[in-house]
C-alpha positions in Angstrom: 73.3 25.9 91.5 73.4 27.1 95.0 71.3 25.1 97.5 70.3 22.7 94.7 73.9 21.5 94.2 74.1 17.9 95.3 70.3 17.6 95.6 69.6 17.3 91.9 70.4 14.0 90.1 70.3 13.1 86.5 66.5 12.4 86.5 65.9 16.0 87.8 64.5 14.7 91.1 65.2 16.9 94.2 66.3 14.8 97.2 66.1 16.1 100.7 65.5 14.8 104.2 62.2 14.5 106.0 63.4 17.1 108.6 64.2 19.7 105.9 60.8 19.1 104.2 58.9 19.5 107.5 60.9 22.7 108.3 60.2 24.1 104.8 56.5 23.5 105.3 56.5 25.1 108.7 58.4 28.2 107.7 56.2 28.6 104.6 52.9 28.4 106.5 53.3 30.4 109.7 49.9 31.2 111.2 50.0 34.4 113.4 47.4 35.0 116.0 44.9 37.9 115.7 46.3 39.7 118.7 47.0 43.3 119.3 47.4 45.4 122.4 48.2 49.0 121.5 49.3 51.3 118.7 51.8 48.8 117.2 48.9 46.6 116.2 48.0 49.2 113.6 51.4 48.7 111.9 50.8 44.9 112.2 47.5 45.4 110.3 49.3 47.4 107.7 51.8 44.6 107.2 49.0 42.2 106.5 47.4 44.6 104.0 47.8 44.6 100.3 50.7 47.1 100.1 53.2 44.9 102.1 51.4 41.6 101.5 52.5 39.4 104.4 50.8 36.5 102.7 53.7 36.2 100.2 55.7 34.9 103.1 53.0 32.3 103.9 52.0 34.1 107.1 48.9 36.0 106.0 46.3 33.7 107.6 45.7 35.4 111.0 43.9 33.0 113.2 41.3 34.1 115.8 42.1 31.3 118.2 45.5 30.4 119.8 44.8 26.7 119.2 45.2 27.3 115.4 48.2 29.6 115.6 51.9 29.0 116.0 53.2 32.6 115.9 52.3 35.2 118.6 53.1 38.8 117.6 52.9 40.8 120.8 52.2 44.2 119.3 51.8 47.0 121.9 52.2 47.8 125.6 51.7 44.9 128.0 50.2 45.9 131.3 50.5 43.7 134.4 46.7 43.1 134.2 47.1 41.8 130.6 50.2 39.7 131.3 48.3 36.7 132.7 46.1 36.7 129.6 49.1 36.8 127.3 50.6 33.9 129.1 47.3 32.0 128.9 47.1 32.5 125.2 50.7 31.4 124.8 50.0 28.2 126.8 47.1 27.4 124.5 49.2 27.6 121.3 50.4 24.2 120.0 54.1 23.4 119.8 56.3 24.4 118.1 55.4 28.1 118.7 57.2 31.3 118.3 56.9 34.8 119.7 57.8 38.2 118.1 58.1 41.2 120.5 57.0 44.1 118.3 57.7 47.7 119.5 59.7 49.4 122.2 57.0 49.0 124.8 56.9 45.2 124.3 60.6 44.8 124.1 61.5 46.7 127.3 58.7 49.0 128.6 59.5 51.8 126.2 58.6 55.3 127.4 56.8 53.7 130.4 60.0 52.1 131.7 60.7 54.8 134.4 57.3 55.7 135.7 54.9 53.2 134.2 54.3 51.1 137.3 51.5 49.2 135.6 53.6 48.3 132.5 55.6 45.1 132.2 59.2 46.0 131.5 59.6 43.5 128.6 57.2 40.8 127.5 60.1 38.3 127.9 59.3 38.4 131.6 55.9 36.7 130.6 56.6 34.6 127.6 59.9 33.4 125.9 60.6 35.8 123.0 62.3 34.5 119.8 62.7 37.8 117.8 62.7 41.4 119.0 61.5 44.1 116.6 62.3 47.5 118.1 60.8 50.8 117.2 58.0 53.2 118.3 56.2 52.0 116.3 58.3 49.8 114.0 57.5 50.1 110.3 55.9 47.1 108.4 59.3 46.4 106.8 60.8 45.9 110.2 58.0 43.4 111.1 58.6 41.6 107.9 62.3 41.4 108.7 61.4 39.9 112.1 59.2 37.4 110.4 62.0 36.3 108.1 64.2 35.9 111.2 61.6 33.5 112.6 61.7 31.6 109.4 65.4 31.3 109.8 64.9 29.7 113.2 62.3 27.3 111.8 64.6 26.4 109.0 67.4 25.5 111.5 65.2 23.3 113.7 66.6 19.8 114.2 63.8 17.9 115.9 64.5 14.6 114.1 68.3 14.7 114.0 70.0 12.2 116.4 71.8 13.5 119.4 69.7 16.6 119.9 68.5 17.6 123.4 65.0 16.4 124.3 64.0 19.7 125.8 65.4 23.0 124.4 66.2 25.7 127.0 63.5 28.4 127.2 65.0 32.0 127.0 63.9 33.9 130.1 65.1 36.7 132.4 64.2 37.8 135.8 64.8 41.1 137.5 63.3 44.1 139.3 62.1 47.4 138.0 64.8 50.0 138.3 63.1 53.0 140.0 64.5 56.5 139.7 66.2 58.2 142.6 63.2 60.3 143.5 61.2 57.1 144.1 63.8 54.7 145.6 65.5 54.4 148.9 67.2 51.4 150.7 64.9 52.0 153.6 61.4 50.9 152.6 59.8 53.4 155.0 61.7 56.3 153.4 61.0 54.9 149.9 57.3 55.0 150.7 57.5 58.6 151.9 59.3 59.6 148.7 56.7 57.9 146.6 53.8 59.5 148.4 55.5 62.9 148.2 56.1 62.5 144.5 52.4 61.5 144.0 51.2 64.6 145.9 53.5 66.9 143.9 52.4 65.5 140.6 48.7 65.9 141.6 49.4 69.5 142.5 51.1 70.1 139.1 48.1 68.6 137.3 45.6 71.0 138.7 44.3 73.5 136.1 45.7 77.0 136.3 43.3 79.6 137.6 42.1 82.2 135.1 
């Protein structure tokens, strides 16, 4: 019988609670936002295509406006210039809303962590993330796994149960970018000199070789 045990009476009527019915409807009709930043967005498009068929999870209706979406899939590198736009889109989404961080760049900066001064070292510094999908880029199967983990969180929501907290804690982290030794120094003046020297050396290395 499984989950039907205790919910199926003699008249073959399934009984449940209003909370479970609402959660079932929510998890079966997630509406992602049409939102891609870099190469991971190609994998997200492939996930929504016919081969992997994201619509069988009830999440194939990508919306072009945040006001009609409840799932943000941040797919790609988040630059500091784009961070404020990502936060604005998140704020415009109605509650309850969920965020999937897709790809190594989105989860923690990826290959740009060390020298990418313009890259946010994790989108969780901008918006609260519910599920992380690592990879560079992650395959469509990985994104589908992340989608199912979001469905698990929706299924476990207890908004109508008595005794629940009014406001749930928002996951967040704060911190500074860890610079490599050739760019960092406790003395800010020496650190600036190191950074300028490093920039000059890189510029010299980038010059084309003479024939």
